[in-house]
N, C-alpha and C positions, 0 to 999 in steps of 0.2 A: 504494500500500500504506500509506504513512504517513497519508494522509488517512482511509482506512478505519480504521486503528488508532486514530487520534485520535477519530473518530466513535464508535468502540466503547468509548470511555472507557479506552483502553489495556488492554483485556481481550483477551488472545491468542485465547481460544476464540471470543469473539463476533466478533472481527475476521476470523478464519478462516471463520466461518459467513457473515458479510456478503460476504466476497470470493467465496465459492462461489456465493452467491445472485446477485450482480451479474455474475459472469463464469463462467457454468456450463460454457462450452466450453473454459475454460483449466484447466491443472493447478493445483489448490489448494495453496498453500504450507502447510507445517506451522505450527501455531499459534506456536511459539517463533520462527519466522522474523520475525514482525512486531516483536517486542521486539528481536531482534538487529539488524534494519535500523535501528530508531530509535537504539539504542546506538551503532552504527557511525557514523551520521550525526552524532550529538552529539560523539563522540570525534574523528572525522577531518574532519568537514565534507563528507564524500562518501558516496555510496551504495555499498554493497558490490557486487561483481560476483557472478555466479552461482557461480563456483568457491569464493569465500570463504564464501558461505552454505552450500554443500554441505559444505565442510570443517568448519564449526562444527556442523552437524547430525550429521555422522558422529561427531565427537568427543563430542557430547552422548549419542548412542545407545550409543557404546562405553562411556562412563562408566556409563550406566544398566545395561548388561549386566554390567559389572564389579561394580557395587554389588549387583546381584541375585545374582551368583555368590558374592560374599563373604557375603551374608546366608544363602544356602542352605548354604554351607560351615559357618557358625557353628551353624546349626540341626542339621546333621548331626553335628557334634562334640558338641553338647549331648545328643543322643539316644544317642550312643555311650557317653557317660559314665554314663548311667542303668543 
């Protein structure tokens, strides 16, 4: 994964596309996984295990949903004030 990420110029989206192209029968990782793996390797000197990657991706998705809900709530309050 790290080699593909480097080859893709550290572009998450390009790395995910290259990975899918080279390994069509494997499950493709989410684009943010490439950046997470690199950051973990730099920080700890070790590659993360699958559970760590899954936990980070769940946290990212949860935060995105929370941000979206907050945004929708603010829109709703603005329209109520009109």
